[in-house]
Biopython code that builds the backbone (N, CA, C, O; Angstrom):
import numpy as np
from Bio.PDB.StructureBuilder import StructureBuilder

atoms = [
    (1, "ILE", "N", (88.247, -76.967, 41.211)),
    (1, "ILE", "CA", (87.021, -76.711, 40.487)),
    (1, "ILE", "C", (86.543, -78.035, 39.914)),
    (1, "ILE", "O", (87.322, -78.801, 39.347)),
    (2, "SER", "N", (85.260, -78.288, 40.068)),
    (2, "SER", "CA", (84.653, -79.484, 39.504)),
    (2, "SER", "C", (83.322, -79.092, 38.884)),
    (2, "SER", "O", (82.724, -78.088, 39.271)),
    (3, "PHE", "N", (82.863, -79.866, 37.940)),
    (3, "PHE", "CA", (81.629, -79.550, 37.244)),
    (3, "PHE", "C", (80.593, -80.642, 37.451)),
    (3, "PHE", "O", (80.901, -81.833, 37.434)),
    (4, "VAL", "N", (79.350, -80.200, 37.649)),
    (4, "VAL", "CA", (78.206, -81.088, 37.763)),
    (4, "VAL", "C", (77.166, -80.557, 36.797)),
    (4, "VAL", "O", (77.002, -79.343, 36.671)),
    (5, "LYS", "N", (76.470, -81.434, 36.121)),
    (5, "LYS", "CA", (75.432, -80.984, 35.196)),
    (5, "LYS", "C", (74.120, -81.671, 35.543)),
    (5, "LYS", "O", (74.016, -82.898, 35.528)),
    (6, "LEU", "N", (73.122, -80.851, 35.857)),
    (6, "LEU", "CA", (71.777, -81.333, 36.104)),
    (6, "LEU", "C", (70.870, -80.738, 35.034)),
    (6, "LEU", "O", (71.124, -79.637, 34.546)),
    (7, "ALA", "N", (69.832, -81.449, 34.674)),
    (7, "ALA", "CA", (68.906, -80.957, 33.661)),
    (7, "ALA", "C", (67.471, -81.170, 34.120)),
    (7, "ALA", "O", (67.119, -82.230, 34.637)),
    (8, "SER", "N", (66.641, -80.132, 33.920)),
    (8, "SER", "CA", (65.227, -80.259, 34.268)),
    (8, "SER", "C", (64.317, -79.613, 33.233)),
    (8, "SER", "O", (63.095, -79.645, 33.379)),
    (9, "TYR", "N", (64.892, -79.035, 32.201)),
    (9, "TYR", "CA", (64.099, -78.345, 31.183)),
    (9, "TYR", "C", (64.063, -79.113, 29.878)),
    (9, "TYR", "O", (65.033, -79.763, 29.488)),
    (10, "GLN", "N", (62.924, -79.023, 29.215)),
    (10, "GLN", "CA", (62.773, -79.505, 27.852)),
    (10, "GLN", "C", (62.059, -78.383, 27.113)),
    (10, "GLN", "O", (60.912, -78.060, 27.424)),
    (11, "GLY", "N", (62.735, -77.791, 26.138)),
    (11, "GLY", "CA", (62.174, -76.604, 25.494)),
    (11, "GLY", "C", (62.193, -75.446, 26.472)),
    (11, "GLY", "O", (63.234, -75.150, 27.059)),
    (12, "ILE", "N", (61.054, -74.782, 26.657)),
    (12, "ILE", "CA", (60.994, -73.639, 27.577)),
    (12, "ILE", "C", (60.284, -73.977, 28.878)),
    (12, "ILE", "O", (59.995, -73.081, 29.672)),
    (13, "ALA", "N", (59.997, -75.257, 29.111)),
    (13, "ALA", "CA", (59.274, -75.644, 30.325)),
    (13, "ALA", "C", (60.047, -76.688, 31.120)),
    (13, "ALA", "O", (60.737, -77.540, 30.561)),
    (14, "SER", "N", (59.916, -76.598, 32.421)),
    (14, "SER", "CA", (60.523, -77.587, 33.297)),
    (14, "SER", "C", (59.732, -78.883, 33.215)),
    (14, "SER", "O", (58.501, -78.864, 33.178)),
    (15, "THR", "N", (60.426, -79.991, 33.186)),
    (15, "THR", "CA", (59.760, -81.293, 33.169)),
    (15, "THR", "C", (59.314, -81.696, 34.568)),
    (15, "THR", "O", (58.510, -82.614, 34.730)),
    (16, "GLY", "N", (59.843, -81.001, 35.584)),
    (16, "GLY", "CA", (59.544, -81.365, 36.962)),
    (16, "GLY", "C", (60.442, -82.486, 37.470)),
    (16, "GLY", "O", (60.419, -82.825, 38.653)),
    (17, "GLU", "N", (61.222, -83.050, 36.577)),
    (17, "GLU", "CA", (62.138, -84.128, 36.921)),
    (17, "GLU", "C", (63.568, -83.636, 36.744)),
    (17, "GLU", "O", (63.915, -83.098, 35.693)),
    (18, "ILE", "N", (64.395, -83.817, 37.761)),
    (18, "ILE", "CA", (65.780, -83.363, 37.710)),
    (18, "ILE", "C", (66.669, -84.563, 37.416)),
    (18, "ILE", "O", (66.698, -85.527, 38.181)),
    (19, "LYS", "N", (67.393, -84.497, 36.306)),
    (19, "LYS", "CA", (68.277, -85.584, 35.898)),
    (19, "LYS", "C", (69.724, -85.170, 36.100)),
    (19, "LYS", "O", (70.123, -84.062, 35.744)),
    (20, "GLU", "N", (70.502, -86.075, 36.674)),
    (20, "GLU", "CA", (71.936, -85.825, 36.828)),
    (20, "GLU", "C", (72.621, -86.308, 35.561)),
    (20, "GLU", "O", (72.664, -87.508, 35.287)),
    (21, "VAL", "N", (73.157, -85.371, 34.791)),
    (21, "VAL", "CA", (73.811, -85.694, 33.533)),
    (21, "VAL", "C", (75.286, -85.982, 33.775)),
    (21, "VAL", "O", (75.833, -86.946, 33.239)),
    (22, "ILE", "N", (75.930, -85.143, 34.587)),
    (22, "ILE", "CA", (77.325, -85.342, 34.978)),
    (22, "ILE", "C", (77.385, -85.211, 36.494)),
    (22, "ILE", "O", (76.946, -84.197, 37.038)),
    (23, "GLY", "N", (77.911, -86.200, 37.181)),
    (23, "GLY", "CA", (77.969, -86.193, 38.629)),
    (23, "GLY", "C", (79.302, -85.686, 39.167)),
    (23, "GLY", "O", (80.260, -85.495, 38.418)),
    (24, "LEU", "N", (79.343, -85.474, 40.469)),
    (24, "LEU", "CA", (80.550, -84.997, 41.140)),
    (24, "LEU", "C", (81.444, -86.173, 41.506)),
    (24, "LEU", "O", (80.993, -87.133, 42.130)),
    (25, "ASN", "N", (82.704, -86.096, 41.120)),
    (25, "ASN", "CA", (83.659, -87.170, 41.405)),
    (25, "ASN", "C", (84.683, -86.767, 42.455)),
    (25, "ASN", "O", (85.563, -87.563, 42.782)),
    (26, "GLU", "N", (84.594, -85.561, 42.990)),
    (26, "GLU", "CA", (85.571, -85.054, 43.950)),
    (26, "GLU", "C", (85.136, -85.359, 45.388)),
    (26, "GLU", "O", (83.945, -85.465, 45.679)),
    (27, "ASP", "N", (86.110, -85.496, 46.266)),
    (27, "ASP", "CA", (85.837, -85.625, 47.696)),
    (27, "ASP", "C", (85.703, -84.219, 48.260)),
    (27, "ASP", "O", (86.664, -83.452, 48.215)),
    (28, "ILE", "N", (84.544, -83.863, 48.786)),
    (28, "ILE", "CA", (84.326, -82.511, 49.314)),
    (28, "ILE", "C", (84.256, -82.491, 50.839)),
    (28, "ILE", "O", (83.859, -81.486, 51.428)),
    (29, "THR", "N", (84.635, -83.582, 51.476)),
    (29, "THR", "CA", (84.628, -83.663, 52.931)),
    (29, "THR", "C", (85.463, -82.533, 53.528)),
    (29, "THR", "O", (86.627, -82.353, 53.170)),
    (30, "ASN", "N", (84.855, -81.774, 54.444)),
    (30, "ASN", "CA", (85.508, -80.661, 55.154)),
    (30, "ASN", "C", (86.035, -79.560, 54.230)),
    (30, "ASN", "O", (86.963, -78.838, 54.596)),
    (31, "ARG", "N", (85.460, -79.430, 53.055)),
    (31, "ARG", "CA", (85.869, -78.371, 52.126)),
    (31, "ARG", "C", (84.751, -77.347, 51.987)),
    (31, "ARG", "O", (83.569, -77.682, 52.075)),
    (32, "ALA", "N", (85.137, -76.106, 51.770)),
    (32, "ALA", "CA", (84.159, -75.051, 51.498)),
    (32, "ALA", "C", (83.719, -75.207, 50.045)),
    (32, "ALA", "O", (84.554, -75.216, 49.140)),
    (33, "VAL", "N", (82.419, -75.330, 49.820)),
    (33, "VAL", "CA", (81.882, -75.538, 48.484)),
    (33, "VAL", "C", (81.001, -74.353, 48.114)),
    (33, "VAL", "O", (80.108, -73.973, 48.870)),
    (34, "ILE", "N", (81.256, -73.778, 46.957)),
    (34, "ILE", "CA", (80.413, -72.716, 46.418)),
    (34, "ILE", "C", (79.868, -73.220, 45.093)),
    (34, "ILE", "O", (80.627, -73.527, 44.173)),
    (35, "ILE", "N", (78.550, -73.302, 45.004)),
    (35, "ILE", "CA", (77.899, -73.699, 43.760)),
    (35, "ILE", "C", (77.722, -72.432, 42.933)),
    (35, "ILE", "O", (77.074, -71.484, 43.376)),
    (36, "VAL", "N", (78.293, -72.416, 41.741)),
    (36, "VAL", "CA", (78.171, -71.277, 40.835)),
    (36, "VAL", "C", (77.150, -71.677, 39.771)),
    (36, "VAL", "O", (77.410, -72.541, 38.935)),
    (37, "GLU", "N", (75.999, -71.039, 39.819)),
    (37, "GLU", "CA", (74.873, -71.383, 38.953)),
    (37, "GLU", "C", (74.606, -70.268, 37.961)),
    (37, "GLU", "O", (74.792, -69.094, 38.281)),
    (38, "ASP", "N", (74.174, -70.621, 36.763)),
    (38, "ASP", "CA", (73.858, -69.593, 35.775)),
    (38, "ASP", "C", (72.543, -68.903, 36.103)),
    (38, "ASP", "O", (72.472, -67.674, 36.083)),
    (39, "ILE", "N", (71.497, -69.673, 36.406)),
    (39, "ILE", "CA", (70.185, -69.096, 36.668)),
    (39, "ILE", "C", (69.424, -69.948, 37.680)),
    (39, "ILE", "O", (69.445, -71.177, 37.618)),
    (40, "VAL", "N", (68.764, -69.283, 38.597)),
    (40, "VAL", "CA", (67.890, -69.952, 39.563)),
    (40, "VAL", "C", (66.485, -69.421, 39.319)),
    (40, "VAL", "O", (66.233, -68.221, 39.434)),
    (41, "ASP", "N", (65.559, -70.346, 38.976)),
    (41, "ASP", "CA", (64.178, -69.889, 38.840)),
    (41, "ASP", "C", (63.322, -70.502, 39.940)),
    (41, "ASP", "O", (63.079, -69.813, 40.931)),
    (42, "THR", "N", (62.852, -71.723, 39.847)),
    (42, "THR", "CA", (62.033, -72.289, 40.924)),
    (42, "THR", "C", (62.875, -72.662, 42.139)),
    (42, "THR", "O", (62.372, -72.694, 43.262)),
    (43, "GLY", "N", (64.158, -72.945, 41.913)),
    (43, "GLY", "CA", (65.046, -73.352, 42.997)),
    (43, "GLY", "C", (65.072, -74.852, 43.227)),
    (43, "GLY", "O", (65.824, -75.329, 44.077)),
    (44, "ALA", "N", (64.269, -75.605, 42.488)),
    (44, "ALA", "CA", (64.200, -77.057, 42.687)),
    (44, "ALA", "C", (65.538, -77.742, 42.424)),
    (44, "ALA", "O", (65.939, -78.631, 43.174)),
    (45, "THR", "N", (66.222, -77.335, 41.373)),
    (45, "THR", "CA", (67.509, -77.944, 41.048)),
    (45, "THR", "C", (68.540, -77.634, 42.127)),
    (45, "THR", "O", (69.295, -78.513, 42.540)),
    (46, "MET", "N", (68.571, -76.389, 42.581)),
    (46, "MET", "CA", (69.526, -76.023, 43.627)),
    (46, "MET", "C", (69.202, -76.720, 44.946)),
    (46, "MET", "O", (70.111, -77.132, 45.668)),
    (47, "LYS", "N", (67.940, -76.851, 45.259)),
    (47, "LYS", "CA", (67.538, -77.572, 46.487)),
    (47, "LYS", "C", (68.042, -79.005, 46.426)),
    (47, "LYS", "O", (68.590, -79.519, 47.402)),
    (48, "ARG", "N", (67.857, -79.647, 45.286)),
    (48, "ARG", "CA", (68.320, -81.020, 45.108)),
    (48, "ARG", "C", (69.840, -81.097, 45.219)),
    (48, "ARG", "O", (70.371, -82.018, 45.839)),
    (49, "MET", "N", (70.544, -80.132, 44.618)),
    (49, "MET", "CA", (72.006, -80.121, 44.670)),
    (49, "MET", "C", (72.495, -79.945, 46.108)),
    (49, "MET", "O", (73.408, -80.646, 46.544)),
    (50, "ILE", "N", (71.891, -79.014, 46.841)),
    (50, "ILE", "CA", (72.267, -78.776, 48.245)),
    (50, "ILE", "C", (72.050, -80.047, 49.075)),
    (50, "ILE", "O", (72.907, -80.424, 49.874)),
    (51, "GLU", "N", (70.913, -80.695, 48.885)),
    (51, "GLU", "CA", (70.630, -81.935, 49.626)),
    (51, "GLU", "C", (71.651, -83.012, 49.300)),
    (51, "GLU", "O", (72.151, -83.693, 50.195)),
    (52, "LYS", "N", (71.957, -83.164, 48.027)),
    (52, "LYS", "CA", (72.888, -84.211, 47.601)),
    (52, "LYS", "C", (74.313, -83.939, 48.096)),
    (52, "LYS", "O", (74.976, -84.833, 48.621)),
    (53, "LEU", "N", (74.774, -82.699, 47.921)),
    (53, "LEU", "CA", (76.128, -82.372, 48.366)),
    (53, "LEU", "C", (76.236, -82.358, 49.886)),
    (53, "LEU", "O", (77.291, -82.669, 50.437)),
    (54, "GLY", "N", (75.158, -82.002, 50.557)),
    (54, "GLY", "CA", (75.156, -81.970, 52.023)),
    (54, "GLY", "C", (75.427, -83.325, 52.654)),
    (54, "GLY", "O", (75.915, -83.393, 53.782)),
    (55, "THR", "N", (75.122, -84.397, 51.952)),
    (55, "THR", "CA", (75.388, -85.746, 52.475)),
    (55, "THR", "C", (76.865, -86.116, 52.391)),
    (55, "THR", "O", (77.284, -87.146, 52.921)),
    (56, "ARG", "N", (77.654, -85.271, 51.723)),
    (56, "ARG", "CA", (79.078, -85.571, 51.529)),
    (56, "ARG", "C", (79.978, -84.793, 52.480)),
    (56, "ARG", "O", (81.183, -84.689, 52.251)),
    (57, "SER", "N", (79.398, -84.245, 53.546)),
    (57, "SER", "CA", (80.110, -83.594, 54.658)),
    (57, "SER", "C", (81.010, -82.430, 54.269)),
    (57, "SER", "O", (82.173, -82.404, 54.670)),
    (58, "PRO", "N", (80.510, -81.465, 53.502)),
    (58, "PRO", "CA", (81.347, -80.287, 53.222)),
    (58, "PRO", "C", (81.442, -79.404, 54.469)),
    (58, "PRO", "O", (80.556, -79.439, 55.323)),
    (59, "ALA", "N", (82.500, -78.623, 54.572)),
    (59, "ALA", "CA", (82.640, -77.683, 55.692)),
    (59, "ALA", "C", (81.571, -76.600, 55.581)),
    (59, "ALA", "O", (81.001, -76.185, 56.591)),
    (60, "SER", "N", (81.300, -76.146, 54.377)),
    (60, "SER", "CA", (80.241, -75.165, 54.129)),
    (60, "SER", "C", (79.733, -75.366, 52.711)),
    (60, "SER", "O", (80.408, -75.948, 51.862)),
    (61, "LEU", "N", (78.522, -74.867, 52.477)),
    (61, "LEU", "CA", (77.886, -75.058, 51.181)),
    (61, "LEU", "C", (77.088, -73.803, 50.861)),
    (61, "LEU", "O", (76.089, -73.518, 51.523)),
    (62, "ASP", "N", (77.521, -73.046, 49.848)),
    (62, "ASP", "CA", (76.885, -71.778, 49.499)),
    (62, "ASP", "C", (76.551, -71.742, 48.011)),
    (62, "ASP", "O", (77.092, -72.511, 47.215)),
    (63, "ILE", "N", (75.641, -70.825, 47.654)),
    (63, "ILE", "CA", (75.208, -70.670, 46.262)),
    (63, "ILE", "C", (75.525, -69.266, 45.781)),
    (63, "ILE", "O", (75.334, -68.286, 46.501)),
    (64, "CYS", "N", (76.016, -69.187, 44.546)),
    (64, "CYS", "CA", (76.217, -67.933, 43.834)),
    (64, "CYS", "C", (75.523, -68.100, 42.490)),
    (64, "CYS", "O", (75.707, -69.123, 41.831)),
    (65, "THR", "N", (74.733, -67.123, 42.070)),
    (65, "THR", "CA", (74.056, -67.232, 40.781)),
    (65, "THR", "C", (74.149, -65.922, 40.017)),
    (65, "THR", "O", (74.141, -64.842, 40.608)),
    (66, "LEU", "N", (74.237, -66.029, 38.696)),
    (66, "LEU", "CA", (74.256, -64.849, 37.854)),
    (66, "LEU", "C", (72.869, -64.227, 37.758)),
    (66, "LEU", "O", (72.717, -63.011, 37.878)),
    (67, "LEU", "N", (71.851, -65.069, 37.540)),
    (67, "LEU", "CA", (70.490, -64.582, 37.355)),
    (67, "LEU", "C", (69.535, -65.267, 38.339)),
    (67, "LEU", "O", (69.667, -66.458, 38.619)),
    (68, "LEU", "N", (68.592, -64.514, 38.847)),
    (68, "LEU", "CA", (67.615, -65.030, 39.813)),
    (68, "LEU", "C", (66.229, -64.553, 39.425)),
    (68, "LEU", "O", (66.022, -63.374, 39.139)),
    (69, "LYS", "N", (65.277, -65.486, 39.418)),
    (69, "LYS", "CA", (63.877, -65.158, 39.149)),
    (69, "LYS", "C", (63.101, -65.254, 40.462)),
    (69, "LYS", "O", (62.511, -66.295, 40.750)),
    (70, "PRO", "N", (63.092, -64.190, 41.260)),
    (70, "PRO", "CA", (62.430, -64.260, 42.560)),
    (70, "PRO", "C", (60.938, -64.536, 42.471)),
    (70, "PRO", "O", (60.360, -65.105, 43.397)),
    (71, "GLY", "N", (60.302, -64.142, 41.369)),
    (71, "GLY", "CA", (58.873, -64.379, 41.195)),
    (71, "GLY", "C", (58.515, -65.833, 40.973)),
    (71, "GLY", "O", (57.352, -66.210, 41.114)),
    (72, "LYS", "N", (59.496, -66.661, 40.626)),
    (72, "LYS", "CA", (59.274, -68.091, 40.389)),
    (72, "LYS", "C", (59.818, -68.970, 41.513)),
    (72, "LYS", "O", (59.504, -70.159, 41.578)),
    (73, "LEU", "N", (60.619, -68.399, 42.383)),
    (73, "LEU", "CA", (61.307, -69.168, 43.422)),
    (73, "LEU", "C", (60.306, -69.838, 44.361)),
    (73, "LEU", "O", (59.484, -69.167, 44.985)),
    (74, "LYS", "N", (60.384, -71.160, 44.455)),
    (74, "LYS", "CA", (59.488, -71.937, 45.314)),
    (74, "LYS", "C", (60.228, -72.588, 46.471)),
    (74, "LYS", "O", (59.664, -72.773, 47.550)),
    (75, "ALA", "N", (61.479, -72.933, 46.251)),
    (75, "ALA", "CA", (62.278, -73.599, 47.279)),
    (75, "ALA", "C", (63.013, -72.544, 48.109)),
    (75, "ALA", "O", (63.609, -71.623, 47.550)),
    (76, "PRO", "N", (62.975, -72.671, 49.417)),
    (76, "PRO", "CA", (63.716, -71.709, 50.245)),
    (76, "PRO", "C", (65.218, -71.945, 50.112)),
    (76, "PRO", "O", (65.732, -72.985, 50.525)),
    (77, "LEU", "N", (65.913, -70.973, 49.532)),
    (77, "LEU", "CA", (67.355, -71.092, 49.326)),
    (77, "LEU", "C", (68.054, -69.913, 49.982)),
    (77, "LEU", "O", (67.541, -68.794, 49.978)),
    (78, "ASN", "N", (69.213, -70.169, 50.538)),
    (78, "ASN", "CA", (70.036, -69.101, 51.078)),
    (78, "ASN", "C", (71.121, -68.815, 50.043)),
    (78, "ASN", "O", (72.199, -69.408, 50.075)),
    (79, "ILE", "N", (70.818, -67.896, 49.125)),
    (79, "ILE", "CA", (71.773, -67.564, 48.080)),
    (79, "ILE", "C", (72.688, -66.482, 48.631)),
    (79, "ILE", "O", (72.389, -65.291, 48.553)),
    (80, "LYS", "N", (73.796, -66.917, 49.181)),
    (80, "LYS", "CA", (74.693, -66.056, 49.948)),
    (80, "LYS", "C", (75.229, -64.875, 49.150)),
    (80, "LYS", "O", (75.341, -63.772, 49.684)),
    (81, "TYR", "N", (75.552, -65.082, 47.915)),
    (81, "TYR", "CA", (76.210, -64.048, 47.132)),
    (81, "TYR", "C", (75.253, -63.271, 46.236)),
    (81, "TYR", "O", (75.702, -62.569, 45.330)),
    (82, "VAL", "N", (73.958, -63.378, 46.463)),
    (82, "VAL", "CA", (72.972, -62.769, 45.580)),
    (82, "VAL", "C", (73.108, -61.248, 45.504)),
    (82, "VAL", "O", (72.903, -60.671, 44.437)),
    (83, "GLU", "N", (73.443, -60.601, 46.591)),
    (83, "GLU", "CA", (73.538, -59.145, 46.545)),
    (83, "GLU", "C", (74.785, -58.646, 45.811)),
    (83, "GLU", "O", (74.882, -57.460, 45.495)),
    (84, "TYR", "N", (75.729, -59.532, 45.542)),
    (84, "TYR", "CA", (76.961, -59.133, 44.868)),
    (84, "TYR", "C", (77.000, -59.556, 43.401)),
    (84, "TYR", "O", (77.524, -58.813, 42.571)),
    (85, "ALA", "N", (76.468, -60.711, 43.063)),
    (85, "ALA", "CA", (76.688, -61.258, 41.734)),
    (85, "ALA", "C", (75.435, -61.391, 40.877)),
    (85, "ALA", "O", (75.537, -61.435, 39.651)),
    (86, "ALA", "N", (74.276, -61.456, 41.484)),
    (86, "ALA", "CA", (73.082, -61.798, 40.708)),
    (86, "ALA", "C", (72.314, -60.574, 40.224)),
    (86, "ALA", "O", (72.384, -59.488, 40.800)),
    (87, "MET", "N", (71.592, -60.796, 39.162)),
    (87, "MET", "CA", (70.656, -59.810, 38.666)),
    (87, "MET", "C", (69.286, -60.467, 38.747)),
    (87, "MET", "O", (69.094, -61.578, 38.253)),
    (88, "GLU", "N", (68.343, -59.786, 39.364)),
    (88, "GLU", "CA", (66.996, -60.320, 39.420)),
    (88, "GLU", "C", (66.310, -60.013, 38.092)),
    (88, "GLU", "O", (66.386, -58.898, 37.578)),
    (89, "ILE", "N", (65.638, -61.028, 37.552)),
    (89, "ILE", "CA", (64.980, -60.884, 36.261)),
    (89, "ILE", "C", (63.532, -61.349, 36.384)),
    (89, "ILE", "O", (63.191, -62.073, 37.319)),
    (90, "PRO", "N", (62.668, -60.932, 35.436)),
    (90, "PRO", "CA", (61.278, -61.400, 35.467)),
    (90, "PRO", "C", (61.184, -62.872, 35.080)),
    (90, "PRO", "O", (62.198, -63.501, 34.777)),
    (91, "ASN", "N", (59.976, -63.419, 35.089)),
    (91, "ASN", "CA", (59.771, -64.843, 34.822)),
    (91, "ASN", "C", (59.859, -65.225, 33.354)),
    (91, "ASN", "O", (59.404, -66.306, 32.979)),
    (92, "ASP", "N", (60.420, -64.385, 32.527)),
    (92, "ASP", "CA", (60.548, -64.672, 31.100)),
    (92, "ASP", "C", (61.591, -65.767, 30.864)),
    (92, "ASP", "O", (62.488, -65.969, 31.682)),
    (93, "PHE", "N", (61.461, -66.466, 29.738)),
    (93, "PHE", "CA", (62.474, -67.430, 29.332)),
    (93, "PHE", "C", (63.559, -66.661, 28.590)),
    (93, "PHE", "O", (63.262, -65.892, 27.676)),
    (94, "ILE", "N", (64.799, -66.861, 28.974)),
    (94, "ILE", "CA", (65.884, -66.084, 28.386)),
    (94, "ILE", "C", (66.886, -66.984, 27.672)),
    (94, "ILE", "O", (67.011, -68.171, 27.973)),
    (95, "VAL", "N", (67.597, -66.383, 26.715)),
    (95, "VAL", "CA", (68.640, -67.084, 25.963)),
    (95, "VAL", "C", (69.844, -66.166, 25.817)),
    (95, "VAL", "O", (69.756, -64.956, 26.021)),
    (96, "GLY", "N", (70.967, -66.770, 25.460)),
    (96, "GLY", "CA", (72.191, -66.024, 25.227)),
    (96, "GLY", "C", (73.151, -66.121, 26.391)),
    (96, "GLY", "O", (72.770, -66.520, 27.491)),
    (97, "TYR", "N", (74.386, -65.757, 26.147)),
    (97, "TYR", "CA", (75.435, -65.735, 27.161)),
    (97, "TYR", "C", (75.556, -67.093, 27.869)),
    (97, "TYR", "O", (75.783, -67.160, 29.077)),
    (98, "GLY", "N", (75.401, -68.172, 27.088)),
    (98, "GLY", "CA", (75.511, -69.524, 27.628)),
    (98, "GLY", "C", (74.187, -70.190, 27.913)),
    (98, "GLY", "O", (74.149, -71.401, 28.131)),
    (99, "LEU", "N", (73.098, -69.443, 27.919)),
    (99, "LEU", "CA", (71.770, -69.998, 28.167)),
    (99, "LEU", "C", (71.114, -70.298, 26.825)),
    (99, "LEU", "O", (71.201, -69.500, 25.891)),
    (100, "ASP", "N", (70.449, -71.465, 26.733)),
    (100, "ASP", "CA", (69.924, -71.840, 25.425)),
    (100, "ASP", "C", (68.453, -72.217, 25.458)),
    (100, "ASP", "O", (67.861, -72.419, 26.519)),
    (101, "TYR", "N", (67.887, -72.304, 24.276)),
    (101, "TYR", "CA", (66.545, -72.834, 24.038)),
    (101, "TYR", "C", (66.717, -73.985, 23.068)),
    (101, "TYR", "O", (67.026, -73.766, 21.896)),
    (102, "ASP", "N", (66.521, -75.210, 23.539)),
    (102, "ASP", "CA", (66.729, -76.405, 22.716)),
    (102, "ASP", "C", (68.058, -76.360, 21.975)),
    (102, "ASP", "O", (68.111, -76.597, 20.768)),
    (103, "GLN", "N", (69.118, -76.059, 22.692)),
    (103, "GLN", "CA", (70.488, -76.020, 22.176)),
    (103, "GLN", "C", (70.748, -74.865, 21.208)),
    (103, "GLN", "O", (71.764, -74.877, 20.513)),
    (104, "GLN", "N", (69.874, -73.882, 21.142)),
    (104, "GLN", "CA", (70.073, -72.744, 20.256)),
    (104, "GLN", "C", (70.133, -71.452, 21.062)),
    (104, "GLN", "O", (69.496, -71.331, 22.109)),
    (105, "GLY", "N", (70.897, -70.500, 20.571)),
    (105, "GLY", "CA", (70.998, -69.196, 21.220)),
    (105, "GLY", "C", (72.066, -69.099, 22.279)),
    (105, "GLY", "O", (72.319, -68.012, 22.799)),
    (106, "ARG", "N", (72.695, -70.197, 22.611)),
    (106, "ARG", "CA", (73.711, -70.225, 23.670)),
    (106, "ARG", "C", (74.881, -69.288, 23.382)),
    (106, "ARG", "O", (75.447, -68.707, 24.307)),
    (107, "ASN", "N", (75.247, -69.136, 22.118)),
    (107, "ASN", "CA", (76.423, -68.351, 21.759)),
    (107, "ASN", "C", (76.153, -66.863, 21.552)),
    (107, "ASN", "O", (77.064, -66.122, 21.184)),
    (108, "LEU", "N", (74.929, -66.416, 21.778)),
    (108, "LEU", "CA", (74.657, -64.983, 21.684)),
    (108, "LEU", "C", (75.465, -64.253, 22.750)),
    (108, "LEU", "O", (75.583, -64.742, 23.874)),
    (109, "ARG", "N", (76.014, -63.107, 22.422)),
    (109, "ARG", "CA", (76.900, -62.418, 23.364)),
    (109, "ARG", "C", (76.157, -61.626, 24.428)),
    (109, "ARG", "O", (76.780, -61.144, 25.373)),
    (110, "ASP", "N", (74.838, -61.478, 24.300)),
    (110, "ASP", "CA", (74.017, -60.791, 25.294)),
    (110, "ASP", "C", (72.890, -61.711, 25.727)),
    (110, "ASP", "O", (72.728, -62.794, 25.166)),
    (111, "ILE", "N", (72.110, -61.297, 26.715)),
    (111, "ILE", "CA", (70.980, -62.071, 27.200)),
    (111, "ILE", "C", (69.706, -61.446, 26.642)),
    (111, "ILE", "O", (69.505, -60.233, 26.711)),
    (112, "TYR", "N", (68.842, -62.317, 26.081)),
    (112, "TYR", "CA", (67.605, -61.867, 25.461)),
    (112, "TYR", "C", (66.419, -62.637, 26.040)),
    (112, "TYR", "O", (66.561, -63.775, 26.489)),
    (113, "THR", "N", (65.255, -62.002, 26.023)),
    (113, "THR", "CA", (64.015, -62.672, 26.369)),
    (113, "THR", "C", (63.490, -63.382, 25.137)),
    (113, "THR", "O", (63.430, -62.796, 24.056)),
    (114, "LEU", "N", (63.113, -64.632, 25.293)),
    (114, "LEU", "CA", (62.543, -65.382, 24.179)),
    (114, "LEU", "C", (61.092, -64.951, 24.013)),
    (114, "LEU", "O", (60.304, -65.020, 24.956)),
    (115, "VAL", "N", (60.747, -64.508, 22.818)),
    (115, "VAL", "CA", (59.390, -64.043, 22.525)),
    (115, "VAL", "C", (58.785, -64.992, 21.506)),
    (115, "VAL", "O", (59.325, -65.173, 20.415)),
    (116, "GLU", "N", (57.662, -65.595, 21.867)),
    (116, "GLU", "CA", (56.980, -66.491, 20.934)),
    (116, "GLU", "C", (56.029, -65.685, 20.073)),
    (116, "GLU", "O", (55.300, -64.828, 20.572)),
    (117, "GLU", "N", (56.037, -65.965, 18.771)),
    (117, "GLU", "CA", (55.156, -65.241, 17.843)),
    (117, "GLU", "C", (53.957, -66.060, 17.485)),
    (117, "GLU", "O", (53.108, -65.609, 16.715)),
]
sb = StructureBuilder()
sb.init_structure("model")
sb.init_model(0)
sb.init_chain("A")
sb.init_seg("    ")
for serial, (resi, resn, name, xyz) in enumerate(atoms, 1):
    if name == "N":
        sb.init_residue(resn, " ", resi, " ")
    sb.init_atom(name, np.array(xyz, "f"), 0.0, 1.0, " ", f" {name:<3s}", serial, name[0])
structure = sb.get_structure()
């Protein structure tokens, strides 16, 4: 197991720029790789990850996600495990269960829609 951290959000909006915060240090040549993602909305981050990891000669490269926003998806992704692990959600901004809004709400034990007043 290895961890990679990419960031593209500031507040509740995507900046359109994907920054690599923590990179992959493992050799994945001829290894089966499954990317476990918390949420896929536009798919831009996952597309970038697939392209980057694909240059490192993995035997296979698949995506598993907990949450999927099909109404926002712009990048064509083959999310192999979507029918088993993911829940499709609307285009709302959500917090809780590890997902945050400006570093807040991450520790909520359930997932909530962020409502602006």
